[in-house]
N, C-alpha and C positions, 0 to 999 in steps of 0.2 A: 088391306091391313099392312102396316110396316113390319119389317122383320122383327121377331121377338125371340129372345133366348130365355129359356125357362128352366128352373130347378123345381123338381117335384119332391115334396116331403110328406111321407105317410108311412106308418109302421106296418101296413098290410101290403105284402108283396103283390098279391093278386090285384088289389085296387090300383096300385101304382102301374102295373102292367096294362090294366084296362084303360086308365087315364092316359098313359103314354100312347096307346094305340089310337085313342081319339085325337090326341094332339098331333100325331104324325099324319093324320088325314088333312091337316091344314098346311098349305104350302109355305106359309111365312113363319111357321113356328118350329123352333129347334129345342128339343129337350137336351140340355147340356149335362145334367147330373140328376141323380136320385138320392134322397136321404131317408133313413129309417127312423130318425127322431129329430127333435129340434136342435140338439147340439151339433149333430152332423150337418143339418141344414145351414146353420150359421157358418160352419167351416167351409162348406161347399160354395156358399155365396161369396165369402171372402176370397176363395180360390178362382171362381169362374166369372164373377161379376155379371150375373144375369140381369135381364130387364125386369123379370117377374119371378116370384116364388109362389107356387101353389102349395099352401101349408095346411095340413090337417090340424084341427084344433086340439085333438086329444091324442097325445103320444106319450110313451113311457119316458121317464127321465125329465128332459126339458120339453114341456108341452108347446103347442103351437103359438099360444098367446105370449108366453114369455120369450120364445124364440123371435117372435115378431117385434117385441119391444126392443130386444137387443139389436136386431138387424136395423130397425129404423133409427135407433140411436147411433149405431156405428156407420151406417150407410144411408143418409137421409134421402138419397135419390132412389133407393130400392122400393119396389112396389110389391105388396104381398096381398094375395087373395086367400082368405081363410076358407078351408073346406070343412063342412060339417054335415051330419045327418039331421041336425036339429034346426027347426024353423023358428025357434023361440027368439023373440025380440031381445031378450036378455043376452043371448049368445051373440047376436049381431052387434049390440052395443059394446059388449066386452071386446069383440074383435076390432071395432072402430077405435075404441079408447086405447087399445094396444098399438094402434098406428096402422092397422091394415087398410088397404085401399078399397077393399070390398069383401063380400061374403057370398060364397057359392055353395049350394047344396050338392052333396056327393052324388045324388041320383040325377043330376043334370044331364040332358042328352047333348048330342053334338051341336045342335042349333043353339041351345042355351049357352054352352061353353064358348062357342064361336062369338056370340053376341057379347059375352062378358069380356073376352079378350079384345074384341074390336073396340069396345068402350074404353078399356084400359089403355089401349094403344093410342086412341084419340086424346085421352087425358095426358098421357106421357108426351105426345107430340106438342100439345098445348103448353105444358110446363117447360119443355125444351125451348119453345119459341119465346115464352116469357123471360126465361133466363138469358137468352141471347139479346132480347131487347133491353133488358136491364143492364147488361154489359155495355151495350151501345150508348145507353143513356148516361152511363158513368163517364163516358169520354167527353160529354158536352160540358162546356163552361156554364157557370150559373146564368150568364146573360143569354147563352144559346138555349138553355132550358126555358127561360122566359119567352124567348122568341118562338120556340116550338109550341109552347102552351098557347100563346096568343094566335099563332097561325092556325092551330087546330080549332079555334073558335070562329074562324072565318074572317078575321080582320085583314084589311089591306096593309101593305107595307107602311104607308103614310100614317095609318091609324095606330099601328104597332109602334112606330117611331114616336108619335105623340104620347102614347101610353108609357113608354120607357124613357121619355125625355132625351131622345137621341135623334140622329139624322136618318132619313130614309135610306141613304147610301150605306150607312152602317148596318141597318136592319137587313138590307139585301145581302150584305157580306155574311152576316150571322146566319141568315136563312140558307144560303148556299152551303155553309159549313154544316148546318144541321142536316140538310138533305144528304150530304156526302157521308157524314158520320153515322147516320141512321140507315144508310143504304136504301133510302126511299127514292123511287123513280117518279113519283108524282105527289102532289099535295094530298090527294085522296088517300094514298097509301100512308102518308105521314099522319093523317088524321086517324086512320085505323090504328096505327102504332100508338098514338097518343092515348086513344081510348083504352087500349089494352094495358098500357103502362099505368093509367089511372086506376084500373082494377087491381093490379098487383103491387102498386106503390102508392097507397092512399095519401101520404104526405105530399107527394108531387101534385096530386089532384087538388089538394087544398091550396097549395101555393099558386097553382095556375088559376084557380077560381078567384083567389084573392087579387091576383094581378088584374084579372078581367073586371072584378068589382071596382077596383080603384080607377080603372080606365072609364068605366061607365059612370 
């Protein structure tokens, strides 16, 4: 699991201590701060910029759901796992609608807690990769994006040239620029990047599909 900085938010001191003890058994997890209520949690997140907040759903003053809403609105990259004693689907949906990344029962053991954090770390890594790819995509010219899309369908340079109404030499130049800007070391890697971009940028997928349909 990649390194994870965590803020704990719960109004019960003993529960926070127990949860912190569990977390400290995990080598890649660092508890950077503890909050006694939702308002303090919001302040600590703004101060420490953690990767994850473990947030009790029921706290005096500002509860966990409202604190989660404020955090997600102010810091879209923050991830919150709601903690609760309740297994009710209604509570789960309330947590998700508030913007939480997940829902964890308070009586979870170390194995369950570890699994939840590992799943969250994988999601966080995937989101970071998507953001990086979209930043690279933004550096491509419209014609380079066309070439990338057509390369990902398996077309040869001469076929791409025909589809775009240009020369094979020009396609080769665009293709080289695409490989460089996307930091792809092989066509296979570029295809994987294109597939990921299609999932997180639907408009690009439609444009690429349209280009291919026109060629066909």
